[in-house]
N, C-alpha and C positions, 0 to 999 in steps of 0.2 A: 648754416641753416639750407641756404638756396643749393649748395653743392650736396648736400646729403639728399635734397628731395630729387635733385638731378639723377643721383646714384640709384634711388629707388625706382624712378621712371624707366631707368636703362634696365634695371632688373627685372620689371615687369614684363617689357617687350621681348626680353631674352627668353624668359620661361615661356611665353606665348608661341614665339617661333621654335623653341626647343621641342615641344609637342606636336605642333603642326609639321615641322621640318623631319621628324623622326618617323611619325606616321606616314608622310608621303614618300621619302625615301625608302622605307622599307617596304612599303607596297610595289614601287618601281621595280626593286630588286626581285621580289618574290614573283611578280608576274614574268618578268623576263626569265628566271629560273625555272618557272613553271611551264611556259607556253614555247615549246620550240619553233614556233613561227615567229616569234619576237627576238630570236636568238642570233641576230646579224652582228657583224664585228663592231659596229658603230654602238649598238644597244648594250653589247656586253661592255664596252669602255664606259658607256653611260651609267650601267649598274655599277661598276668600279668607283666612278666618280659620286654615285650616291652613297657608297659606303664610306668614301671618304668625307662626304657632307655630314654623315650620321657621327662620324668621330669628332669632326669639327663642332658640331651643335653640342655634343656631349662636352667637349673642351670649354665651351663658354660658360658652362655651370660651375666651373672652378671659380671663377671670378664672380659668378652669382652669389655663391655660398660666402665667399670672403666679402663681399658688398654688404649683404645683409647682416653679416656678423659685425661689420664695420671694422674690418681688419685691413690694413695696408702692409704690404711686405716690401722688404728691398729686393731689387732685380736678382739678385744672387738665390733667394729663395722663391721668388716667383717664377724664373724661367724653367726651373726643372719640372713645375706643376703643367706648365703648358708647352713643354717641348714636344710631346706627341702631337698635340693639336697644331702646333707650327710646321711640323713635318707633312701632316695630312693637308692643311690649307695649301702649301706649295704645290703638293702633288695633285690637288683637284684643279688647280689654276693650269697646270700644264697638261692636264687631260683634255680640259675645255678647248686649249690650243689645238691638241691633236685631233679633236672631233672636227674641228674646221679642216684641218690638213687631211683628213679622212674623206670629206666630202668632195676635195680637189681631187684626190686620188680616184675616186670613183668616176668622176667626170673624164679626167686625163687618161687614165689607165684602167677602163673597165675590165678588161681581160685579166691584167696582173691581178686586181683587186678580188674577182670572183674565184680564181684559181689558187691564190696564195693560202697556205694554211691558216686557219683562224687562230689556232693556238699561239704559232710563231708570231702572227700580226699582233696579237695583244701583247705578248712578251716585249716585242720590239717597241711598241708603243710606250710600255710602262717603264723600260730602262731609263729613258731621260728624265721622266717625271719622278721617279725614286730617287734618282742620282742629285737631281735639283733639291728635292726634299730633304736629303741627307745633309748637303752641304749647308743649309740654313738651320738644320737640327743641330750639327756638331759646331756651328760658328757661334751659335747662342749660348753654348756653354764656355766656349773659350773667352768670349767677350763679356761675361756678366760682371757686375759691379754692385756696389751697396746703396746705390740711389734708390730712395722710395718711390714706388709707383702706385698711382692712384687707383688704377685698375690693372688686374693681373690677366693680359691677354698678349698673343703675339707681338703685335705692334710695339707694345710698352714692355713686354718681358725682354726683347731683345735690346743690345746696347745701340746707341744712336747710329754707329756706322753701319753694323748689321742690318739695323731697321731700315736705313737708306737704301742699301741694296736689295732688301726684301720688297720694298715698295717699287723699286725700279724694275726689278724682275716682273712683278705683277703688272705694272705698267706695260712692259714691252709685250706681256701675253696678250693683255686687253686690247692693246694697239694693232697687233697682228690680227686679231679676231674681228674688230670694227673694220679694219682695211681690207678683209678678204669676203666678209659675209655677203657681198653683193655684187661680185664680179663675174661677169661672162655667164656662161651656161651653168657654173656651179649654182647660181640662184635658183634655177628651176629646182633643184634639190634642196638647197637650202632653205627655200621659204617654208618647208614643213618645221623647221627648227627656229624659224626667225624670230619668234616671240621670246622663246627661252634665251636664246643667243643674246636678244636685245636687252632683256631684264638683266642678265648675267653681266653683259659689258657696261651698262648704265651704272649698275649698282656697284661692281667693281671698280669702275672709272671713278665714281663720285669718292668711294671710300679711299682708294689708293692714290688719286690726284690729290684730294685734300690733305693727306698726310705729308705727301711729297712736297706741296706748298708750304705748310707749316713749318717743315725742316728747312726748306730753300730760303725762306725769310728769317730764319734764325729764332723761331719760337721754340722755347725749351721749357723745362721744369713743369710746375703744376698747371701753367697755360696750356702747353703742349698735350699733357694728360688729359685735360679737361676736354679739348677739342677732338682729340682722337677717340675718345671714349664715346663721344655724340655721334661719331659717323659709323659706329659699330652697327646702327640699324641696317644700313645698305649691305654690309657684309652677311649679316643674318639673312637678309633677302635672298642673296645670291645662293646661300647655302640650302634654302627651304622651298624654291619656287618650281623646280624642275618638274616634278611629278603633276602638280596642279596645272601647269602649262600644256603638259603631254596629255592629260586627261582631257582638257578643254578641246585642244586642237586635233587630237587624233580620235577618230571614231572607233578605229580597231582597240586602241588601248582602252578606252572608254567601255567598250563593250566587255573585254577581258576583266576589268575591274568590277562592272557591276555583277558579271557572272561570279566572281570570286566572293563578293559579299552579299548579293540579293538573290543569286540564283540565275539560271539561264533563262527562265521564263520572264523574270523583269527585266534582264538586259536586253530582250528583244524590244522592249518598249522604250528604248533609247531616244529620246526626243531632243534635237539640238538645233532644230531649224535649218539645219543644212540640206534636208531632202527627206525622202521616204524613210521608214524605219527599215533597218536591217532584219532579214529572216535568218534566226539562229540556225535552223536546220538546213540552210544552204551553205556550200563551202565558201569560206571567208577568204577573200584575196589579201595578202599580205601586202600591206603598204608600208614604205620605207619612213621612218618618224625621224632617225638620226643621221 
């Protein structure tokens, strides 16, 4: 009975995160696509990551439907249903890593950064992300078995060996991010992204480190499934938070968002407590968010 109640609680917040995350990520992609002033190398990467987050949030609903229907599948049937989710979840974590590297490049090699082709830059950034995603995508199919999983999601859909490496890869990504987010001059640029990065790092850290600890101390079976299912909250948070943090921290993005939904006259009344209101009829200075 308690296990069923726990399942329904998880389903509830998965649905809430789904709608909030889809709306936020879609708005961010639309604003970056529509406003040329927002189309920097970093913001384009952020838009790609937001697309990955949309796919990941959609992928969580596979498990939601199965949980509502009280259906538990063997791993061999579960993984094909969440394989795409696994691919995009790996890709988005690699993109977050590259967003931090991107800021280091801006600081260390500004001339190269501003003269290098944006298209080539994005392609070069996505190659390792897609490659890493494909590795876990294929590995999941190779290592499936008939063990029943209580929740059908990437950590439980992968076999125990692939799952261990999946967590280790995610752990390495967040360790690099947290280790570089406040070093030297890059902090002057990074501070505009600090809250989003901090939330991503903390939520990803809790989710991935918890799973790794469970595996390391030998927890398996139903107990492992139960514990892993309950840290999914933090994964969902990392998929959903970017847009809301950007809108809160960036007056430029906030103005574009209000213009999009409420019209330019309403956007001019943006009140944030950060200073006087912006006059929309004046040229807007592009500030770097990512």
